[in-house]
C-alpha positions in Angstrom: 160.8 53.3 21.5 157.4 53.0 19.3 154.0 52.5 20.8 151.9 50.0 18.8 148.1 50.6 18.7 147.0 48.4 16.1 147.8 46.5 12.6 145.7 47.5 9.6 145.2 46.6 6.0 147.6 49.2 5.2 145.7 52.5 5.2 146.7 55.8 6.6 146.8 56.7 10.7 143.8 58.7 11.8 143.8 62.3 12.3 143.7 61.9 16.0 146.6 62.1 18.5 148.4 59.4 20.2 149.4 58.5 23.4 150.6 61.9 25.5 149.5 63.6 22.2 152.3 62.1 20.3 151.5 62.0 16.4 150.7 58.8 14.7 152.5 57.2 11.7 152.4 54.1 10.1 155.2 51.4 9.3 154.6 49.2 6.3 155.4 45.7 5.3 153.6 42.7 3.3 150.7 45.3 2.5 150.0 45.5 6.3 150.6 48.9 8.3 151.3 49.0 12.1 150.2 52.3 13.5 152.6 53.6 16.1 153.9 56.8 18.0 157.6 57.5 18.9 158.4 58.3 22.4 161.8 58.8 24.2 160.6 57.4 27.4 157.3 55.7 28.2 156.4 54.7 31.7 152.6 53.6 31.5 150.5 54.3 34.4 147.5 52.8 32.8 145.4 55.5 34.2 142.2 56.6 32.7 143.6 59.2 30.1 146.1 56.8 28.8 143.3 54.1 28.3 141.0 56.3 26.5 143.8 57.7 24.3 144.7 54.3 23.3 141.2 53.3 22.7 140.4 56.5 20.7 143.0 55.6 18.4 142.0 52.0 17.9 138.4 53.1 17.5 139.3 55.8 14.7 141.3 52.9 12.9 138.0 50.6 13.1 136.2 53.4 11.1 138.5 52.9 8.2 138.5 49.2 7.9 139.5 45.9 9.6 142.0 46.3 12.6 143.9 43.9 14.9 144.0 45.9 18.0 146.9 45.7 20.4 146.7 45.6 24.1 147.4 49.0 26.1 151.2 48.8 26.7 152.5 47.1 23.6 155.8 48.6 23.0 158.4 47.7 20.2 162.1 48.9 20.2 162.1 50.4 16.7 160.8 50.5 13.1 163.1 47.6 12.2 161.6 45.3 14.9 158.3 46.4 13.8 159.0 45.4 10.2 160.4 42.1 11.3 157.2 41.4 13.2 155.2 42.0 10.2 157.3 40.0 7.9 157.2 37.0 10.3 153.6 36.9 11.1 152.0 38.4 7.9 150.2 35.4 7.3 148.5 35.0 10.6 147.8 38.7 10.7 145.9 38.6 7.3 143.9 35.7 8.4 142.8 37.5 11.6 142.0 40.9 9.6 139.9 38.9 7.4 138.1 37.1 10.1 137.0 40.4 11.6 136.6 42.5 8.4 133.2 44.3 8.7 132.4 43.0 12.4 132.5 44.7 15.7 132.6 43.4 19.3 129.6 43.7 21.5 129.8 42.7 25.2 126.9 41.2 27.2 127.0 40.9 30.9 123.8 39.4 32.7 123.3 40.0 36.5 120.4 38.8 38.6 118.9 41.6 40.5 116.9 39.5 42.8 116.2 35.7 43.1 114.6 34.2 40.1 111.2 33.0 40.2 111.0 29.2 39.9 109.2 27.6 36.9 107.7 24.8 39.1 106.6 24.2 42.5 109.1 23.3 45.0 109.3 19.7 45.8 108.0 18.6 49.0 110.7 17.4 51.6 110.2 13.6 52.2 112.2 14.0 55.6 112.6 16.8 58.1 115.7 19.0 57.3 118.0 21.1 59.2 118.3 25.0 58.6 121.9 24.4 57.1 120.4 21.7 54.6 117.3 23.8 53.7 119.8 26.8 52.8 122.1 24.7 50.8 119.1 23.3 48.8 117.7 26.7 48.2 121.3 28.0 46.9 121.1 25.0 44.4 117.9 25.8 43.3 118.6 29.5 42.7 122.0 28.6 40.9 119.9 26.1 38.6 117.6 28.9 37.6 120.4 31.5 37.1 122.1 28.8 35.0 119.0 28.4 33.0 118.6 32.1 32.3 122.3 32.4 31.3 121.7 29.4 28.7 118.6 31.3 27.3 120.3 34.4 26.8 123.3 33.0 25.0 121.1 30.7 22.7 119.2 33.6 21.7 122.2 35.8 20.8 124.8 33.2 19.4 122.7 33.1 16.0 123.3 36.9 15.6 127.0 36.7 15.7 129.9 35.3 13.7 131.8 34.1 16.8 131.5 34.4 20.5 133.6 34.0 23.6 132.5 31.1 25.9 130.0 32.6 28.4 130.2 32.0 31.9 127.5 29.6 33.2 125.7 31.7 35.7 124.2 35.1 36.1 125.0 35.1 40.0 126.4 38.4 41.1 126.8 39.5 37.5 129.1 36.5 36.5 127.6 35.6 33.0 129.6 37.5 30.6 130.2 37.0 27.0 131.7 38.8 23.9 130.2 38.5 20.4 131.7 39.3 17.0 128.7 40.8 15.2 128.4 42.1 11.6 128.1 45.9 11.6 124.8 45.6 9.7 123.3 43.3 12.4 124.2 45.5 15.5 120.9 46.9 15.8 119.4 43.6 15.6 121.4 42.2 18.2 120.7 45.2 20.5 117.1 44.9 19.9 117.3 41.1 20.9 119.0 42.0 23.9 116.1 44.2 24.9 113.7 41.7 24.4 115.5 39.3 26.6 115.5 41.9 29.2 111.8 42.3 29.0 111.3 38.4 29.1 113.7 37.5 31.7 112.2 38.8 35.2 114.8 39.6 37.6 117.9 39.8 35.2 119.4 42.9 34.2 121.4 42.5 30.7 123.4 45.4 29.9 125.0 45.4 26.3 128.0 47.5 25.7 129.9 48.4 22.2 130.4 48.4 19.6 133.9 47.9 20.3 137.3 46.9 18.4 137.4 43.1 18.1 139.7 42.9 21.0 138.3 39.4 22.2 138.6 37.9 18.9 142.2 39.1 17.8 144.1 38.9 21.1 145.8 35.4 20.7 147.3 36.5 17.1 148.1 39.9 18.4 
């Protein structure tokens, strides 16, 4: 059984151990290389050690060039099956590798740390309202302000990225998340823009994670 970490542009596997300390090797076809390790039996528990072993290999591959990272748990029967996969889907793999070459993934999550300040005075109620109605109107007003903050964050970051995943529409309970494919030479500028937004948006926490391998922009092809 072969465990598959990623598909590359044909370079050698990195000098790091694979899952369960197994050595890495490359299976080549059509100019591509699948980086794998061999295991007699492999029942993955998806624990922290296995997750980080997989991630360490993929991140080491990313240091060498474009990589199409596989999800943890990707297994193939044997080398013949790997070569068949590379032959059958070579054109798609090459297109995807080209689309992420020279770029990394950055993740952004925005969470409201407290109710956001209104930009305008609250309207005066024309008629008396019960407590339930008042509560629901307040919730709607809060959501509108949170949606506005989410849109402002995304619109500020989008020009710095090649591509992005569709962001969720609110920062309520940390729900606003998006991933951005960013050129490696623009990572610092992207992080600086996030920091500017953090200072500008009172009541919102905006952690930025990465750089990561471009999982969010290669998984459909993978």
